C-alpha angles and dihedrals in degrees: 000000000000090000091052093049092048090049092051090050092053095044089056091058122114090222114090095215092055091048090050091050089048092056091051089049089051089053089052090050090050089055091049092049090048090051089052091046091053091049092047094043092237107151094175091056091049092049092048092049091050089055092047090047090055090053091046092050088052090050092049091052093048096049 
């Protein structure tokens, strides 16, 4: 959760390099949530994180 909060803080920045870093941090948080979802056998969490990861990858490319 801390990774997700830090990523949200960076994505809200006015500086492009911080926003870009924030998107990559969001992608890291997606990977961590997916790992937890696999361990907890939570397919809905995994599916949601895959969708969010796709949006974060798009954001990282556009910044």
